[in-house]
C-alpha positions in Angstrom: -9.4 13.7 -29.7 -6.9 15.0 -32.3 -4.3 15.8 -29.7 -4.7 12.3 -28.2 -4.1 10.7 -31.6 -1.1 12.9 -32.3 0.3 12.0 -28.9 -0.1 8.3 -29.4 1.0 7.9 -33.0 3.5 10.8 -33.4 4.8 12.2 -30.1 5.3 8.9 -28.2 7.3 7.2 -30.9 9.2 10.4 -31.8 10.2 11.0 -28.2 11.4 7.5 -27.7 13.4 7.7 -31.0 15.0 11.0 -30.0 16.0 9.6 -26.6 17.0 6.2 -27.9 14.6 4.7 -25.5 13.4 1.1 -25.6 10.2 1.8 -23.7 7.7 1.4 -26.6 9.6 -1.7 -27.9 9.4 -3.3 -24.5 5.7 -2.4 -24.2 5.0 -4.1 -27.5 6.8 -7.2 -26.2 4.7 -7.2 -23.0 1.5 -6.8 -25.0 2.3 -10.1 -26.7 3.8 -11.9 -23.6 0.7 -11.3 -21.5 -1.1 -13.9 -23.6 1.6 -16.5 -23.4 1.0 -19.8 -21.5 2.3 -20.0 -18.0 4.8 -22.7 -19.1 6.2 -20.3 -21.7 6.3 -17.5 -19.2 8.0 -19.7 -16.6 10.7 -20.4 -19.2 11.1 -16.7 -19.8 11.4 -16.0 -16.1 14.0 -18.7 -15.6 16.1 -17.3 -18.4 15.9 -13.8 -17.1 16.6 -15.0 -13.5 19.6 -16.9 -14.6 21.0 -13.9 -16.4 20.4 -11.7 -13.4 22.0 -14.1 -10.9 25.1 -14.7 -13.1 25.5 -10.9 -13.4 25.0 -10.2 -9.7 27.4 -13.0 -8.8 30.1 -11.3 -10.8 29.4 -7.6 -10.4 27.4 -6.9 -7.2 29.8 -7.0 -4.1 26.9 -7.7 -1.8 25.5 -10.7 -3.7 28.9 -12.0 -4.6 29.8 -12.3 -0.9 26.3 -13.6 0.0 26.5 -16.4 -2.5 30.0 -17.4 -1.3 28.9 -17.3 2.3 26.0 -19.6 1.7 27.7 -21.9 -0.9 25.4 -20.8 -3.7 26.5 -20.5 -7.3 24.4 -18.9 -10.0 24.9 -21.9 -12.2 23.3 -24.1 -9.5 19.9 -22.4 -10.1 18.3 -24.8 -12.6 14.6 -24.2 -11.7 12.6 -21.2 -10.4 12.2 -23.1 -7.1 16.0 -23.3 -6.7 16.1 -19.6 -5.9 15.0 -20.6 -2.4 18.6 -21.6 -1.8 19.4 -17.8 -1.7 18.7 -16.0 1.5 16.0 -13.3 1.6 17.2 -9.7 1.3 15.6 -7.3 3.9 15.2 -3.6 3.9 17.7 -3.4 6.8 20.3 -5.3 4.7 19.9 -2.8 1.9 20.2 0.1 4.4 23.3 -1.4 5.9 24.8 -2.7 2.6 24.4 0.6 0.8 26.6 0.9 -2.3 27.7 -2.7 -2.0 24.5 -3.7 -3.8 25.4 -1.6 -6.8 27.2 -3.2 -9.8 30.9 -2.4 -10.2 30.1 -1.7 -13.8 28.1 1.4 -12.9 28.9 4.7 -11.3 26.2 5.6 -8.7 26.0 9.3 -9.7 25.1 8.3 -13.2 22.2 6.1 -12.3 18.5 7.0 -11.9 17.9 7.4 -8.2 14.8 7.1 -5.9 14.1 7.0 -2.2 11.4 5.2 -0.4 9.3 7.1 2.1 10.3 5.0 5.1 6.7 4.5 6.4 7.7 1.1 7.7 10.6 2.6 9.7 13.3 2.1 7.1 13.9 4.5 4.2 16.0 3.3 1.3 18.2 4.9 -1.4 17.6 3.0 -4.6 19.3 3.1 -8.0 18.4 1.9 -11.5 20.0 1.9 -14.9 18.1 3.6 -17.8 17.1 0.2 -19.4 15.4 -0.8 -16.1 13.6 2.5 -15.9 12.4 2.2 -19.5 11.1 -1.4 -18.9 9.3 -0.3 -15.8 7.6 2.5 -17.7 6.6 0.0 -20.4 5.0 -2.3 -17.8 3.0 0.7 -16.5 1.8 1.5 -20.0 0.6 -2.1 -20.4 -1.2 -2.2 -17.0 -2.7 1.3 -17.5 -4.3 0.1 -20.7 -6.1 -2.7 -18.8 -8.0 0.0 -17.0 -9.4 1.6 -20.2 -6.7 4.3 -20.6 -4.6 4.4 -23.8 -1.5 6.1 -25.0 -2.2 9.8 -25.7 -5.3 9.9 -23.4 -5.2 12.8 -21.0 -5.1 11.9 -17.3 -6.5 13.3 -14.1 -4.0 12.5 -11.3 -4.9 12.6 -7.6 -1.4 12.6 -6.2 0.8 14.2 -3.5 3.4 16.7 -4.4 2.7 16.8 -8.2 5.7 17.4 -10.4 6.2 20.9 -11.8 7.9 20.9 -15.2 10.8 23.3 -15.2 13.0 22.9 -18.3 11.7 23.4 -21.9 12.1 19.6 -22.4 10.0 18.9 -19.3 7.3 21.3 -20.4 7.2 19.8 -23.9 6.9 16.3 -22.4 4.1 17.5 -20.0 2.1 18.9 -22.8 2.7 16.4 -25.6 3.1 13.1 -23.8 2.2 13.1 -20.1 -0.9 15.3 -20.6 -1.9 15.2 -16.9 -3.9 17.5 -14.7 -3.3 17.2 -10.9 -5.3 17.3 -7.8 -2.7 17.7 -5.0 -3.5 15.3 -2.2 -1.6 17.5 0.2 -4.4 20.1 -0.2 -7.6 18.1 -0.4 -10.6 20.4 0.6 -13.8 21.6 -1.0 -12.1 24.6 -2.6 -9.3 22.6 -4.3 -11.6 19.8 -5.3 -14.1 22.3 -6.7 -11.3 23.9 -8.7 -10.2 20.5 -10.0 -13.8 19.8 -11.2 -13.8 23.0 -13.2 -10.4 22.2 -14.8 -11.6 18.6 -15.5 -14.7 20.0 -17.4 -12.4 22.2 -19.4 -9.7 19.6 -20.2 -11.8 16.4 -20.3 -9.3 13.8 -19.1 -10.1 10.2 -20.0 -8.7 8.4 -17.0 -8.1 8.9 -13.3 -4.9 7.8 -11.5 -4.0 8.2 -7.9 -3.7 7.1 -4.3 -6.7 4.8 -3.5 -7.9 6.7 -0.5 -7.4 10.1 -2.0 -9.5 9.2 -5.0 -12.1 8.0 -2.5 -12.1 11.4 -0.8 -12.6 13.1 -4.1 -15.4 10.6 -5.0 -17.2 11.4 -1.8 -17.0 15.1 -2.6 -18.6 14.4 -6.1 -21.4 12.5 -4.5 -22.0 15.1 -1.8 -22.1 17.9 -4.4 -24.2 15.7 -6.8 -21.6 16.1 -9.6 -22.4 13.5 -12.2 -20.7 14.6 -15.4 -17.2 13.4 -14.7 -17.1 10.1 -16.6 -13.6 8.7 -17.2 -13.0 5.5 -19.2 -10.6 4.2 -16.6 -9.6 4.5 -13.0 -6.4 3.2 -11.5 -6.0 3.1 -7.7 -2.5 2.5 -6.5 0.2 3.2 -3.8 -2.0 2.0 -0.9 -4.6 -0.6 -0.1 -7.9 -0.2 -1.9 -10.7 -1.0 0.6 -13.8 -2.6 -0.8 -16.2 0.2 0.5 -13.9 2.7 -1.1 -14.0 0.9 -4.4 -17.9 1.0 -4.3 -18.0 4.7 -3.6 -15.5 5.5 -6.3 -17.4 3.4 -8.9 -20.7 5.0 -7.9 -19.3 8.6 -8.2 -17.6 8.1 -11.6 -19.8 5.3 -13.1 -16.6 3.5 -14.0 -14.8 0.4 -12.7 -11.7 0.8 -10.5 -8.5 -1.0 -11.4 -6.5 -1.9 -8.4 -2.7 -1.8 -9.0 0.2 -3.0 -6.8 3.8 -2.0 -7.0 6.6 -0.3 -5.0 9.4 2.1 -5.5 12.0 -0.6 -5.2 10.8 -2.9 -8.1 8.1 -1.0 -10.0 4.9 -2.8 -11.1 4.3 -6.1 -9.3 0.6 -6.8 -10.1 -2.5 -5.2 -11.5 -6.1 -6.0 -12.1 -7.2 -6.5 -15.7 -10.6 -5.6 -17.1 -12.2 -8.5 -15.3 -11.3 -7.1 -11.9 -10.9 -10.6 -10.5 -7.5 -10.6 -8.8 -4.3 -8.9 -9.8 -2.1 -10.3 -12.6 1.6 -10.6 -11.6 4.0 -8.8 -14.0 5.8 -12.0 -14.8 8.3 -10.8 -17.4 9.7 -8.3 -15.0 9.4 -9.7 -11.5 9.6 -13.1 -9.8 7.2 -13.1 -6.8 7.2 -15.5 -3.8 4.8 -15.7 -0.9 6.5 -17.0 2.3 5.7 -17.8 5.9 7.6 -16.6 9.0 10.3 -19.2 8.3 10.7 -18.1 4.7 9.1 -21.2 3.4 6.5 -21.0 0.6 2.9 -20.8 1.7 0.1 -22.8 0.0 -2.3 -21.1 -2.5 -5.0 -19.2 -0.7 -2.8 -18.6 2.5 -1.4 -15.2 3.3 2.3 -14.9 2.9 5.0 -12.3 3.1 5.7 -11.0 -0.4 9.3 -11.5 -1.7 10.2 -10.1 -5.1 13.2 -10.5 -7.4 13.5 -7.7 -9.9 14.5 -9.2 -13.2 15.2 -5.7 -14.8 17.6 -4.0 -12.4 21.2 -5.0 -13.1 22.7 -1.7 -11.8 21.4 -2.5 -8.2 20.2 -6.1 -8.1 17.5 -6.9 -5.7 17.2 -10.7 -5.3 14.5 -12.2 -3.1 13.7 -8.8 -1.6 11.0 -8.8 1.1 8.9 -5.8 0.5 7.1 -5.9 3.9 3.7 -6.6 2.4 1.4 -9.6 2.9 -0.7 -11.1 0.1 -2.5 -14.2 -1.0 -1.7 -15.8 -4.4 -4.0 -18.1 -6.4 -3.6 -21.0 -8.8 -6.8 -20.2 -10.6 -6.7 -18.7 -14.1 -8.4 -15.5 -15.0 -11.3 -15.5 -17.5 -9.5 -12.9 -19.5 -7.1 -15.6 -20.9 -3.8 -13.9 -19.9 -1.1 -16.3 -18.7 0.1 -13.9 -15.9 -0.8 -15.7 -12.6 -2.9 -14.0 -10.0 -2.5 -12.3 -6.6 -5.9 -13.0 -5.0 -5.7 -10.1 -2.5 -3.4 -8.0 -0.4 -3.7 -8.0 3.3 -1.5 -5.0 4.1 2.0 -4.2 5.2 3.8 -6.2 7.9 4.1 -3.0 9.9 0.3 -2.6 9.8 -0.4 -6.0 11.5 -1.5 -5.4 15.1 -0.3 -7.7 17.8 -2.7 -9.6 20.2 -1.8 -10.4 23.8 -1.9 -14.1 23.1 0.8 -13.8 20.5 -1.5 -13.7 17.5 -1.7 -11.0 14.9 -4.5 -9.3 13.0 -4.4 -7.3 9.7 -5.1 -3.8 10.9 -6.3 -2.7 7.5 -8.9 -5.5 7.4 -10.0 -4.6 10.9 -10.5 -1.0 9.9 -12.5 -2.0 6.8 -14.7 -4.4 8.8 -15.4 -1.8 11.4 -16.2 1.0 8.9 -18.8 -1.2 7.2 -20.2 -2.6 10.5 -20.5 0.5 12.7 -22.6 3.4 11.3 -21.4 7.0 12.0 -17.7 6.6 11.3 -16.2 8.5 8.4 -12.6 7.5 8.7 -10.5 5.5 11.2 -6.9 4.8 12.2 -5.5 2.3 14.6 -2.2 3.0 16.4 -0.6 0.4 18.7 2.3 1.7 20.8 2.2 -1.1 23.4 0.9 -4.7 23.3 -1.9 -3.8 25.7 -2.8 -0.4 24.3 -4.5 0.6 21.0 -5.5 4.1 20.2 -8.4 4.6 17.8 -8.5 7.8 15.8 -12.1 8.2 14.7 -13.6 10.8 12.3 -17.3 11.3 12.8 -19.6 10.6 9.9 -23.1 11.9 9.1 -24.8 9.0 10.9 -22.8 9.5 14.1 -24.8 9.2 17.3 -24.1 8.7 21.0 -24.1 5.0 20.4 -21.4 5.0 17.7 -18.4 4.8 20.0 -20.0 2.2 22.1 -20.6 0.0 19.0 -17.0 0.8 17.9 -15.5 -0.4 21.2 -17.7 -3.5 21.2 -16.5 -4.4 17.7 -12.9 -3.9 18.8 -13.4 -6.0 21.9 -14.4 -8.9 19.7 -10.8 -8.9 18.5 -8.7 -7.6 21.3 -10.6 -8.9 24.3 -10.8 -7.1 27.7 -7.1 -7.0 28.5 -6.2 -4.3 25.9 -6.9 -0.7 26.7 -8.8 1.0 23.9 -8.8 4.8 23.6 -11.1 6.5 21.1 -9.8 9.9 20.0 -12.3 12.2 18.3 -10.3 13.7 15.4 -11.3 15.9 12.4 -9.2 14.0 9.9 -6.6 11.3 9.5 -3.2 12.8 8.9 -1.3 12.1 5.7 2.3 11.0 5.3 4.7 13.3 3.5 4.0 11.4 0.3 0.3 12.2 0.5 -0.6 8.6 1.4 -2.7 7.5 4.4 -1.9 4.7 6.9 -4.9 3.2 8.6 -3.1 0.9 11.0 0.3 1.4 12.6 2.0 -1.0 14.9 5.1 0.2 16.8 5.3 -2.9 19.0 8.7 -4.5 18.3 8.4 -7.7 20.3 
């Protein structure tokens, strides 16, 4: 308790002061802005959007040329809806454009860099200025507090390839600020999870953060071993889709609500559940989010649309109307919490995870997996891989209730969606493989046409 208070009231402010960081200042602004009305927030977004567009038009070679090519001027964007005059930016455009996205006021080697994992087929090199990075960290602080965590509270992180502090500064930060113990998702087994439980009991973290499915695996272990003394004040599931049956298992194991959070490497926090757990609030001060159909036209509330995001923080490498390759549903209802941040009703998965049907239709693979797992007893985990339009491979891990009838029921359930013209192959596997990042993909479509 004493260390947590010191971290919150002494170490966090002192560290920001030493580094000249604006993180805590931005966080305090966000704490106020989340309670603003939507009209006031829209005005804030428009002002920040105008500043970004004016800057990109002058300093980003890619957007300067794009605006000229399509007859768009930053000064012409008078309303948020006017942004639709600017073409959507794709992952392929970023890959092909490279450094042309970067502002001519910055030197690439002096920027904060990151790289996406490329799970949708396209990996990207990304760059941010320090101010952008600080604002992203501030938004994470705000959203993490919605879960029950607070500054200074020790974390239990279920994450792949956890960072190892090397320098003296990194070690100081790890012990005074970050205060995190890790369960490496690249090595999830009874031995590693048992060791993590022992460390948890010793260090008593107050909140859990991690990949949704990895937390679920750890939660199942706790239930299996009848471990009931790990009681965090908050749980944040991120980096991948949180399935409803996983949420229930996690909440049962920890006796704590799960906070679902959505973001990406390219733009940081996009949306997060508050303490009401009724949809995810969009991070309005930092991102402008659109939901578009196949023709890049806005969809109606309640309809699934491709998520397109404009990062209002990153001036070093502007991303304007960037399609993140995810599909979600937005809502016009307001949350009972009273925040002015609008809501994402639900996520339906990544574009690359939608499976193709012979009649030209599509089905959200992640939804199909979830429906099957809850409908057919005896399946522990499942992954769908579609290499051809008429072939779907089903990687199935046997569960405790598995019987000779399980696979028959599994195929029957799949036939309800794919019909009789698609070849279904059930592969009996011991586990679903992870990506290099430690994440899991439950549906993969490699059909290009």
